[in-house]
VODO-41024 format. One record per residue (C-alpha): z, x negated, y negated; residue number from 1; residue in three letters. Coordinates in Angstrom, 1 decimal. Each point is the difference from the previous one (the first is absolute). Layout:
N
<up->Z; east->X; north->Y; resi->NUM; resn->ALA>
...
! end
This chain:
92
<up->-28.8; east->64.7; north->49.6; resi->1; resn->MET>
<up->3.3; east->-1.0; north->1.1; resi->2; resn->SER>
<up->1.6; east->-3.4; north->0.9; resi->3; resn->ALA>
<up->1.1; east->1.3; north->3.0; resi->4; resn->SER>
<up->-3.3; east->2.0; north->1.4; resi->5; resn->SER>
<up->-2.2; east->-3.3; north->-0.7; resi->6; resn->GLU>
<up->2.5; east->-2.1; north->1.5; resi->7; resn->ASN>
<up->-0.3; east->3.2; north->3.0; resi->8; resn->THR>
<up->-4.2; east->-1.0; north->-0.4; resi->9; resn->ALA>
<up->0.9; east->-3.8; north->0.3; resi->10; resn->GLU>
<up->1.8; east->0.3; north->2.9; resi->11; resn->GLU>
<up->-1.9; east->1.9; north->1.6; resi->12; resn->ILE>
<up->-3.4; east->-1.5; north->-0.4; resi->13; resn->LEU>
<up->2.5; east->-3.5; north->1.2; resi->14; resn->ARG>
<up->1.1; east->1.4; north->3.3; resi->15; resn->ARG>
<up->-3.1; east->1.8; north->1.0; resi->16; resn->ASN>
<up->-2.7; east->-1.9; north->-1.7; resi->17; resn->GLY>
<up->0.4; east->-3.4; north->0.1; resi->18; resn->ARG>
<up->-3.7; east->-1.1; north->-0.4; resi->19; resn->SER>
<up->-0.7; east->2.3; north->-2.4; resi->20; resn->PHE>
<up->3.9; east->-1.7; north->-2.1; resi->21; resn->ASN>
<up->-1.4; east->-3.5; north->0.6; resi->22; resn->PHE>
<up->-3.5; east->1.2; north->-2.2; resi->23; resn->ALA>
<up->2.3; east->1.4; north->-2.8; resi->24; resn->ARG>
<up->0.6; east->-3.8; north->-0.7; resi->25; resn->VAL>
<up->-3.5; east->-0.1; north->-1.4; resi->26; resn->PHE>
<up->0.3; east->3.2; north->-2.3; resi->27; resn->LEU>
<up->2.1; east->0.3; north->-3.1; resi->28; resn->LYS>
<up->3.6; east->1.4; north->-0.2; resi->29; resn->ARG>
<up->-1.7; east->2.8; north->-1.0; resi->30; resn->ALA>
<up->-2.0; east->0.7; north->2.2; resi->31; resn->HIS>
<up->2.1; east->-1.7; north->2.7; resi->32; resn->GLY>
<up->1.8; east->3.3; north->-0.8; resi->33; resn->GLN>
<up->-2.7; east->2.7; north->0.0; resi->34; resn->ARG>
<up->-0.8; east->-1.1; north->3.6; resi->35; resn->ALA>
<up->3.0; east->0.0; north->1.5; resi->36; resn->ALA>
<up->0.4; east->3.7; north->-1.2; resi->37; resn->ARG>
<up->-3.0; east->1.2; north->0.6; resi->38; resn->LEU>
<up->0.4; east->-1.7; north->3.7; resi->39; resn->TYR>
<up->3.7; east->1.9; north->0.0; resi->40; resn->ALA>
<up->-2.1; east->2.9; north->0.0; resi->41; resn->PHE>
<up->-2.5; east->-0.7; north->2.4; resi->42; resn->CYS>
<up->2.7; east->-0.8; north->2.7; resi->43; resn->ARG>
<up->1.5; east->3.4; north->-1.1; resi->44; resn->TYR>
<up->-2.9; east->0.9; north->1.1; resi->45; resn->ILE>
<up->-0.6; east->-1.8; north->3.1; resi->46; resn->ASP>
<up->3.4; east->0.7; north->1.3; resi->47; resn->ASP>
<up->-0.4; east->3.9; north->-0.3; resi->48; resn->ILE>
<up->-2.8; east->-0.3; north->2.3; resi->49; resn->ALA>
<up->1.6; east->-2.4; north->2.0; resi->50; resn->ASP>
<up->3.5; east->1.0; north->0.8; resi->51; resn->GLU>
<up->-0.5; east->3.8; north->0.2; resi->52; resn->ALA>
<up->1.3; east->1.0; north->3.1; resi->53; resn->SER>
<up->-3.2; east->2.6; north->0.7; resi->54; resn->ASP>
<up->-3.8; east->0.4; north->-2.3; resi->55; resn->VAL>
<up->1.3; east->3.5; north->-1.3; resi->56; resn->ARG>
<up->3.0; east->-1.8; north->-1.5; resi->57; resn->GLN>
<up->-2.1; east->-2.5; north->-1.4; resi->58; resn->ALA>
<up->-2.6; east->1.9; north->-1.3; resi->59; resn->LYS>
<up->2.3; east->2.4; north->-1.6; resi->60; resn->GLU>
<up->1.6; east->-2.7; north->-1.6; resi->61; resn->ALA>
<up->-2.4; east->-1.5; north->-1.4; resi->62; resn->LEU>
<up->-1.4; east->2.8; north->-1.5; resi->63; resn->GLU>
<up->3.4; east->0.1; north->-1.7; resi->64; resn->GLN>
<up->-1.1; east->-3.2; north->-1.3; resi->65; resn->VAL>
<up->-3.7; east->1.1; north->-1.5; resi->66; resn->ARG>
<up->2.1; east->3.8; north->-1.4; resi->67; resn->SER>
<up->2.1; east->-3.0; north->-1.8; resi->68; resn->GLN>
<up->-2.6; east->-2.0; north->-1.5; resi->69; resn->LEU>
<up->-2.2; east->3.3; north->-0.8; resi->70; resn->ALA>
<up->3.4; east->0.8; north->-2.4; resi->71; resn->ALA>
<up->0.6; east->3.0; north->2.5; resi->72; resn->ASN>
<up->3.5; east->-0.8; north->1.2; resi->73; resn->LEU>
<up->2.4; east->-2.6; north->-1.9; resi->74; resn->PRO>
<up->-1.1; east->-3.4; north->0.9; resi->75; resn->PRO>
<up->3.0; east->-2.1; north->2.5; resi->76; resn->SER>
<up->0.7; east->-3.1; north->-1.5; resi->77; resn->PRO>
<up->-2.7; east->-2.1; north->1.6; resi->78; resn->ARG>
<up->-2.9; east->2.4; north->-1.1; resi->79; resn->VAL>
<up->1.1; east->0.4; north->-3.4; resi->80; resn->ALA>
<up->0.0; east->-4.0; north->-0.2; resi->81; resn->ASP>
<up->-3.3; east->-0.1; north->0.7; resi->82; resn->PHE>
<up->-1.0; east->3.0; north->-1.6; resi->83; resn->ILE>
<up->1.3; east->-2.3; north->-3.1; resi->84; resn->LYS>
<up->-2.1; east->-3.1; north->1.3; resi->85; resn->LEU>
<up->-3.2; east->2.0; north->0.0; resi->86; resn->ALA>
<up->0.6; east->0.6; north->-3.4; resi->87; resn->GLN>
<up->1.0; east->-3.3; north->-1.5; resi->88; resn->ASP>
<up->-3.0; east->-0.9; north->2.1; resi->89; resn->THR>
<up->-2.4; east->2.5; north->-0.2; resi->90; resn->ASN>
<up->0.1; east->0.2; north->3.6; resi->91; resn->ILE>
<up->-2.3; east->3.9; north->0.8; resi->92; resn->ASP>
! end
């Protein structure tokens, strides 16, 4: 993972997940970075659902993410980072 995507994930966690960000002080650095990346992906999914202009648009966007995860579509940078994280940490 590039430093810029790591910083982006950490910034997303600092900005949107203050209690999760605080909890990172109890983790080793590598685990904290992984937690930030996982949080950034979950926030991405949540934002798709919450910020869509209508239910149909949200469903289509979430279906695109599902297709990216299944390797039916090229992944966006956030999905690609999650796929790499999942591979590195044995997340199904």
